[in-house]
C-alpha positions as CSV (number, residue, x, y, z in Angstrom):
1,M,0.1,0.1,-0.1
2,A,1.4,3.5,-0.9
3,K,2.3,5.7,1.9
4,R,0.4,9.0,2.1
5,D,1.9,12.2,1.3
6,Y,3.3,13.9,4.7
7,Y,2.1,17.2,3.9
8,E,-1.3,15.7,3.4
9,I,-0.9,13.8,6.9
10,L,-0.6,17.2,8.6
11,G,-3.1,18.9,6.6
12,V,-0.4,21.8,5.5
13,G,1.0,22.8,2.2
14,K,4.7,22.4,0.8
15,S,5.3,26.0,1.8
16,A,4.2,25.6,5.8
17,D,7.0,27.1,7.9
18,E,8.0,25.5,11.1
19,K,5.6,27.2,13.1
20,E,2.6,26.0,10.9
21,L,4.0,22.4,11.1
22,K,4.3,22.5,14.6
23,S,0.9,24.0,15.4
24,A,-0.9,21.4,12.8
25,Y,1.2,18.5,14.5
26,R,0.3,19.4,18.0
27,K,-3.5,19.7,17.1
28,L,-3.5,16.5,15.6
29,A,-1.4,14.6,17.9
30,K,-3.7,15.6,20.8
31,Q,-6.7,14.2,18.9
32,H,-5.2,10.9,17.9
33,H,-3.0,10.2,20.8
34,P,-3.5,6.5,22.4
35,D,-4.2,8.0,25.8
36,A,-7.2,9.8,24.5
37,N,-8.3,6.9,22.4
38,P,-8.0,3.8,24.6
39,G,-8.1,0.4,22.7
40,D,-8.6,2.2,19.4
41,A,-6.1,0.6,16.7
42,S,-6.8,3.2,14.0
43,A,-6.0,6.0,16.4
44,D,-2.8,4.5,17.2
45,A,-1.7,3.9,13.7
46,K,-2.7,7.5,12.7
47,F,-0.5,8.8,15.8
48,K,2.4,6.9,14.4
49,E,1.7,8.3,11.0
50,L,1.8,11.8,12.4
51,N,5.1,11.2,14.2
52,E,6.7,10.0,10.9
53,A,5.5,12.8,9.1
54,Y,6.4,15.5,11.6
55,D,9.8,14.1,12.5
56,V,10.8,14.2,8.7
57,L,9.2,17.7,8.0
58,K,10.4,19.7,10.9
59,D,14.2,18.8,9.9
60,P,15.2,21.3,7.1
61,Q,17.5,18.7,5.8
62,K,15.1,15.8,5.9
63,K,12.6,18.0,4.6
64,A,14.4,19.1,1.6
65,A,15.4,15.6,0.7
66,Y,11.8,14.5,0.9
67,D,10.7,17.6,-1.1
68,R,13.1,16.2,-3.9
69,F,12.9,12.5,-3.6
70,G,9.7,11.9,-1.6
71,H,9.3,8.8,0.4
72,Q,12.4,7.3,-1.6
73,A,14.7,9.6,0.2
74,F,14.4,7.3,3.5
75,E,14.3,3.9,1.8
76,N,17.4,1.7,1.7
77,G,19.2,3.9,4.3
78,M,19.1,7.0,2.3
79,G,18.4,10.5,4.4
80,G,19.9,9.4,7.7
81,G,17.1,7.0,9.0
82,G,15.2,9.8,10.8
83,A,12.0,8.3,10.0
84,G,13.5,4.9,10.6
85,G,12.1,2.3,7.9
86,G,8.8,3.7,6.8
87,G,7.7,4.4,10.4
88,Q,8.0,1.0,11.9
89,G,10.3,2.5,14.4
90,F,11.9,5.8,15.8
91,G,15.2,6.7,17.0
92,P,16.4,9.2,19.4
93,E,16.0,11.9,16.7
94,F,12.3,11.4,17.1
95,T,12.4,11.5,21.1
96,S,14.2,14.8,21.0
97,S,12.0,16.4,18.2
98,M,8.9,15.9,20.6
99,S,10.7,17.7,23.6
100,D,9.3,21.2,22.5
101,I,5.5,19.8,22.5
102,F,5.7,17.4,25.1
103,E,4.1,19.5,27.8
104,D,1.2,20.5,25.6
105,L,0.5,16.9,24.9
106,F,0.7,15.6,28.3
107,G,-0.3,18.6,30.4
108,E,-3.9,17.9,28.8
109,F,-3.8,14.2,29.1
110,M,-2.4,14.5,33.0
111,G,-4.5,17.2,34.1
112,G,-2.2,20.1,33.3
113,A,0.1,21.8,35.9
114,G,-1.5,22.8,39.2
115,G,-4.3,20.1,38.6
116,R,-4.3,16.4,38.6
117,G,-1.1,16.9,36.3
118,G,0.5,18.8,39.3
119,Q,1.4,15.5,40.7
120,R,3.7,14.9,37.8
121,G,7.3,14.4,38.9
122,G,6.9,11.6,41.4
123,A,8.5,12.4,44.7
124,R,9.8,15.8,43.6
125,G,6.7,17.5,44.0
126,R,4.9,15.3,46.7
127,N,4.4,15.8,50.4
128,P,5.8,12.6,51.7
129,S,3.3,12.6,54.9
130,G,0.4,12.5,52.3
131,A,-0.9,15.7,53.8
132,A,-3.1,18.1,51.8
133,R,-4.6,21.6,52.4
134,G,-7.9,21.7,53.4
135,S,-10.8,23.5,51.6
136,D,-11.9,27.1,51.7
137,L,-15.4,27.6,52.9
138,R,-18.0,30.5,52.3
139,Y,-20.5,31.8,54.8
140,N,-23.3,34.3,53.8
141,M,-24.0,36.9,56.2
142,E,-26.7,39.4,55.9
143,I,-26.5,42.8,57.9
144,S,-28.5,46.0,58.5
145,L,-27.5,49.5,56.9
146,T,-27.1,50.8,60.3
147,E,-24.7,48.2,61.1
148,A,-22.8,48.7,58.2
149,W,-22.9,52.2,59.0
150,S,-21.4,51.6,62.6
151,G,-19.8,48.1,62.0
152,K,-20.1,45.3,64.6
153,T,-18.8,42.2,66.1
154,A,-20.9,39.3,65.1
155,Q,-20.5,35.8,66.5
156,I,-21.3,33.1,64.0
157,R,-21.4,29.1,63.8
158,V,-19.7,27.4,61.1
159,P,-20.1,23.8,60.6
160,G,-17.3,22.1,59.0
161,S,-14.1,19.7,59.5
162,V,-11.5,20.0,62.2
163,A,-8.4,18.0,62.8
164,C,-9.1,14.8,64.7
165,E,-8.1,15.0,68.2
166,P,-6.8,11.3,68.8
167,C,-4.6,11.0,66.0
168,K,-3.7,14.8,65.8
169,G,-4.9,14.8,62.3
170,Q,-2.3,12.3,61.1
171,G,-5.1,9.7,60.3
172,A,-3.2,6.7,61.7
173,K,-4.6,4.9,65.0
174,P,-2.8,6.5,68.0
175,G,0.6,4.5,68.6
176,T,1.0,3.8,64.8
177,S,2.0,5.7,61.9
178,A,1.6,5.5,58.1
179,K,4.0,3.3,56.2
180,T,5.7,4.0,52.8
181,C,3.4,2.6,49.8
182,P,4.8,-0.4,48.3
183,T,3.4,0.2,44.9
184,C,5.2,3.3,44.1
185,N,7.8,3.0,46.8
186,G,6.7,6.6,48.2
187,S,6.8,8.3,45.3
188,G,3.2,8.8,44.8
189,A,3.4,7.9,41.0
190,V,3.9,4.9,38.8
191,R,5.0,4.7,35.2
192,Q,3.9,2.8,32.5
193,S,4.3,2.7,28.6
194,S,2.0,4.4,26.3
195,G,2.9,4.4,22.5
196,F,6.6,5.8,22.6
197,F,6.5,7.5,25.7
198,T,6.7,6.7,29.7
199,V,3.7,8.2,31.0
200,E,3.7,8.9,34.9
201,R,0.3,8.3,36.4
202,T,-0.7,9.1,40.1
203,C,-0.7,5.6,42.4
204,A,-3.9,4.1,42.7
205,S,-3.0,2.6,45.9
206,C,-1.9,5.8,47.8
207,Q,-4.1,8.2,45.6
208,G,-0.5,10.0,45.0
209,R,0.3,10.7,48.9
210,G,3.2,8.0,49.1
211,Q,2.1,6.6,52.2
212,V,-0.6,4.2,53.2
213,I,-2.3,3.6,56.5
214,S,-2.7,0.2,57.3
215,D,-4.2,0.6,60.9
216,P,-6.4,4.1,60.5
217,C,-7.6,6.0,63.5
218,P,-11.2,4.8,64.6
219,N,-12.5,8.1,65.2
220,C,-11.7,9.7,61.8
221,S,-11.3,6.4,59.6
222,G,-7.9,7.6,58.5
223,T,-8.9,11.0,57.2
224,G,-7.3,12.9,60.0
225,R,-10.6,15.0,60.2
226,T,-13.9,15.1,62.1
227,T,-17.2,17.3,61.5
228,R,-17.9,19.8,64.4
229,E,-19.7,23.2,64.6
230,R,-17.4,26.1,65.5
231,M,-18.2,29.4,67.1
232,L,-16.3,32.3,65.4
233,S,-16.0,36.0,65.9
234,V,-16.2,38.0,63.0
235,S,-15.5,41.7,63.0
236,I,-17.2,43.8,60.4
237,P,-15.7,47.4,60.1
238,A,-17.9,50.5,59.5
239,G,-18.7,51.3,56.0
240,V,-18.8,47.9,54.1
241,E,-20.9,47.7,51.2
242,D,-23.1,44.8,49.6
243,G,-20.9,42.0,48.3
244,T,-17.9,42.8,50.6
245,R,-15.7,39.6,51.5
246,I,-13.9,39.4,54.7
247,R,-11.5,36.6,55.1
248,L,-10.6,34.5,58.2
249,A,-7.2,32.8,57.6
250,S,-7.0,29.0,58.7
251,E,-10.6,28.9,59.7
252,G,-11.8,26.7,56.7
253,E,-11.9,23.1,56.3
254,A,-9.0,21.0,58.4
255,G,-6.2,19.8,56.2
256,F,-6.1,16.1,55.1
257,R,-3.7,14.1,57.6
258,G,-2.2,17.0,59.1
259,G,-2.1,19.7,56.3
260,P,-2.7,23.2,56.7
261,S,-6.5,24.3,57.1
262,G,-8.2,26.3,54.3
263,D,-9.6,29.8,54.9
264,L,-13.1,31.1,55.6
265,Y,-14.6,33.6,53.4
266,I,-17.4,35.9,54.9
267,F,-19.7,37.3,52.2
268,L,-21.8,40.4,53.4
269,S,-25.3,41.4,52.0
270,I,-27.0,44.4,53.3
271,R,-30.8,44.5,53.7
272,P,-32.7,47.3,52.2
273,H,-33.7,50.3,54.7
274,E,-36.9,51.7,55.0
275,F,-35.8,55.3,54.7
276,F,-32.4,55.3,52.9
277,Q,-31.1,54.3,49.7
278,R,-27.1,54.1,49.6
279,D,-24.9,55.1,46.7
280,G,-21.3,54.5,47.6
281,S,-20.8,56.6,50.6
282,D,-23.8,58.9,50.2
283,L,-27.4,58.2,51.2
284,F,-30.7,59.4,49.7
285,C,-33.8,59.8,51.8
286,R,-37.0,60.7,49.7
287,V,-39.3,63.0,52.0
288,P,-42.9,63.7,51.2
289,V,-43.9,67.3,51.9
290,S,-47.2,68.8,51.9
291,M,-48.5,71.0,49.2
292,T,-49.0,73.8,51.7
293,T,-45.3,73.3,53.2
294,A,-43.8,73.3,49.8
295,A,-46.0,76.4,48.7
296,L,-45.4,78.5,51.9
297,G,-41.9,77.2,52.8
298,G,-41.3,75.8,56.3
299,E,-39.0,73.3,58.2
300,I,-39.2,69.8,58.5
301,E,-37.3,67.2,60.7
302,V,-35.9,64.0,59.0
303,P,-34.1,60.8,60.4
304,T,-30.6,60.3,59.7
305,I,-28.8,57.0,59.8
306,D,-27.2,57.3,63.2
307,G,-30.9,57.5,64.7
308,K,-31.1,61.2,65.1
309,K,-32.9,64.0,63.6
310,A,-32.0,66.8,61.4
311,R,-33.7,70.0,60.5
312,V,-34.3,71.1,56.9
313,A,-35.5,74.5,55.9
314,L,-37.6,74.5,52.8
315,P,-38.1,77.8,50.7
316,D,-41.4,78.7,49.6
317,G,-42.3,77.4,46.2
318,T,-40.3,74.1,46.7
319,Q,-40.9,71.7,43.8
320,T,-40.9,67.8,43.8
321,G,-37.2,66.5,43.2
322,K,-35.4,69.3,44.6
323,Q,-32.6,68.1,46.8
324,F,-30.9,69.3,50.0
325,R,-27.5,68.2,51.1
326,L,-26.8,67.4,54.7
327,K,-22.9,67.2,54.6
328,G,-21.1,64.5,56.5
329,K,-24.6,62.6,57.3
330,G,-23.7,59.7,54.9
331,M,-21.9,56.4,55.3
332,P,-18.4,56.1,56.7
333,V,-15.7,55.5,54.0
334,L,-14.2,52.4,54.9
335,R,-11.1,52.4,56.9
336,T,-10.8,56.1,57.0
337,A,-12.4,59.1,59.1
338,Q,-14.4,60.4,56.3
339,H,-18.2,60.3,55.9
340,G,-20.4,60.7,52.9
341,D,-23.2,63.2,52.5
342,M,-27.0,62.6,52.9
343,Y,-29.4,64.2,50.3
344,I,-33.0,64.9,51.1
345,Q,-35.1,64.6,48.0
346,V,-38.6,66.4,48.2
347,S,-41.7,64.7,46.9
348,V,-44.8,67.0,47.0
349,E,-47.8,65.6,47.7
350,T,-51.0,66.4,46.4
351,P,-53.8,66.6,48.8
352,V,-56.4,63.6,48.9
353,N,-60.0,63.2,50.8
354,L,-60.8,66.8,50.3
355,T,-63.7,68.0,52.2
356,R,-66.2,70.3,50.5
357,R,-65.0,73.3,52.3
358,Q,-61.3,72.6,51.1
359,K,-62.5,72.1,47.5
360,E,-64.2,75.5,47.7
361,L,-60.8,77.2,48.9
362,L,-58.9,75.3,46.4
363,K,-61.3,76.8,43.6
364,E,-61.2,80.2,44.7
365,F,-57.2,79.9,45.0
366,D,-57.3,78.7,41.3
367,Q,-59.6,81.4,40.0
368,E,-57.2,84.0,41.7
369,A,-54.0,82.2,40.8
370,K,-51.8,84.1,38.4
371,D,-48.1,83.4,37.5
372,N,-48.2,80.8,40.2
373,S,-47.5,77.7,38.2
374,P,-44.9,79.0,35.7
375,Q,-43.4,75.3,34.5
376,S,-47.3,73.8,33.9
377,E,-48.0,77.4,32.2
378,G,-44.7,77.2,30.1
379,F,-45.4,73.5,29.1
380,F,-48.8,74.0,27.8
381,A,-47.9,77.4,26.0
382,K,-45.4,75.3,24.2
383,A,-47.7,72.5,23.5
384,R,-50.3,74.8,22.1
385,A,-47.5,76.0,19.5
386,F,-46.7,72.5,18.8
387,W,-50.5,71.7,18.0
388,E,-50.7,74.8,15.9
389,G,-47.7,73.7,13.9
390,F,-50.1,70.6,12.9
391,G,-52.8,72.8,12.1
392,S,-54.9,71.3,15.2
């Protein structure tokens, strides 16, 4: 059977440069690697075919020979044997040619650096005791806006794992200790051949810890941890905002077999207030005002976030939407001595449930009113001009 063209195998043209060849090979090698296709003989054959093609085309001398003579360049000893007898075997040249993309291929198959693949390297990167850091925990806490203004110290109950007291978190029955794993000899990994490579995998006997416990602690079943509810104190500073995160170091899940504990993160949410809306460090308070007070002017009392009162003088003719600023009456700026401001937003209320006499008085006022409502008069004057423009 005639051998396929190397350029066709990699899916590139003859003008492809080193970068294009490498990119094409990397993509196809990941797709057809035996580890990604266990038991698939056709994938294994395609993988060998890819290796043979890339080994030739990545080498400038071999590529030149192949471009001139084709596959005959490597038959009967021609071309230096880099492809080795039509792909039936690969020499040291092939192993070295793969070094530049080995991490890309096996970083994915082994879980990537920092994931499962972080176990790569055997005993070099393993904790010989099998200890592992505990998980971080999240706790959601709701507080009032007043508590966010003043700050507080809260007591919370957190269920989670703690170090087992009888075995001191080691997992072995008191008086005994963990032993070196006989399967991996303490390295935490075993090696096996896969295609043309020796692949290192996490030891299944010790789960990569390098040690096994033959006599586990009866209190924690060998994990070194037990479940218990803890009471913790949380300091909430003045000025915190909705979504603030507070970290309590080493208050998360206990570590595995004596490993360090994780952290606890407190996520704060702030309940809506009946009077105030918050915008950063400023507060806004909508205050309804009677029509007569807004028209004649006067003084009103408004609440402040500290539970006190503030007096606000309204000039006569105050309109809905008018704002009055109370300097320094807003929220604290986190970890500073500064405070935001408070803004009173006036909403003029139209009277309802009028008596006959009140209606008569308002009609008398309306009959005598002149230039008392400039905004409405101006609006309707413009509206009439607008309608006239349409011939209405």
